[in-house]
N, C-alpha and C positions, 0 to 999 in steps of 0.2 A: 825908775819906770824907764825901760830901753826904749829908744824912738829910731826910725829909721823914716825913709821919706814916704813909706806906702802905710806904714800901720806902729803898733805900740803893744807895749806887755806891762801890765802894772801888776805887782801885788796885793791885794785886797786884806783887809783886817784879818780875816778868816785863815790866811796862809796861803789860799787859792789863789790862780794868777787866771786874769782876764784878759782878751784880744780886742784892741779896738784899731780899726783901719779904714782907708778913705776908699768908698767905691769907686766905681768907674764915672762919675759923675760931680767927684770930689766932696761929696757928703760923708761927714763922720760917721761911723758905725761901729757897734758893741757887737761881737758875734754873737748869734741867738741859738736857741735850741729848739725843737720842735713847737714845744709849748710855749714859745715866745720869752723866754726868761735869758739871762744872759748867761752866756756859756763861760764855763769856768774850768781849769786844767788843775791837776794836782800838783805838776811839775814845771818849772818854768821852760823847759826842753820840750815838752808837750805843747806847750801855748805858742812855742817858738818854731816848731814842726807844721803846727796848723797854719800859722801867719805865712809861713814861706809857701806850702801847698796852695793855700787861698791866694796869694800875689800871684804864682805860677798860673793859675787856673784863670785868672782876671787878665792875666798880660797876653793870654793867649786867646781869649774871647771866649771863651768857654763857662759853663757854670760848672760848681763843683760836684754836680750830681745830690746836693745836699740842700733843698729848697728852704731849710731852715733858717740859713746863713742870707737868704733872701737875694740872691744873684741870679735866681731865674726869670727869665725876660717873659713878658709878657707874652710876646709873640709866641716862643715855644711853648707856653701851659694852654695856649688857647689852641695851637695845633694839637697837642696831647689831647686836648679835650675833645675836639671835633674828632681826631683818630679812634678814639675808645677808651681813653683814658678817665673816664666820668663815674661818676659815684651812684648812677642808676647803671640798671640793667641792659646791656646791648650797643650793639652800635647804631648809630644815627643812619637813618635812612641816607641814600646817596643824593637826593634832592634837599634833604636838610642839612646834609654837609656843606655840600655847593653854596645853597644860601648863606651859612655860616661863614665859609670863606671868602665870600664876595663884602660880607659885613664886615668882617676883619680887616679886608684890605681897604674899605673905604674908611673906616673909623680909626683902626688900630695901628695899623701898619703903614698909612700914610702920614709923611710930617706936615704938621700944621704950626705954622709960628716957628719953625725951626725946632720943634719937638716932635719925635716919633715914639707915641706911648709904647710900642711893640718893640723898643730897641733900648726902655727901661728895666732894671731889675722891677718886679712886682711890688717889693716892700719900701721902693724909692717914689712910689709914684704918689702924687700928693693930689688934693683938690684940686687944687689952682692948674696941674696940668690935663687933670679931666677935664676942666673948665673951657680950656683953652681948645 
């Protein structure tokens, strides 16, 4: 297993390679697919490239554009929803969008006990965070 301060690559019994990393909050994660399964690579070079890109995106404070990794911030997902990236048809009415933005400001983007849910990657949010 090759390790660095950010993550590691290990070879599985199948011969494929798996990437593990620490998220922005120091939680150990395994890279995941859209279906929520562990993401594996056929070559160690592919796994290393993925890890390098992931580390770079996290260092810049950006999501990688792949929500399956779990790096999309709750704040970003809420704004996308309000702006029209919804599963249902059409845009929200202006008054509804304004109401939702106000609720997000009060409950998601406001720090409570040192934690701002909007600043957390979606997959790292725990029940305790929400209860807080």
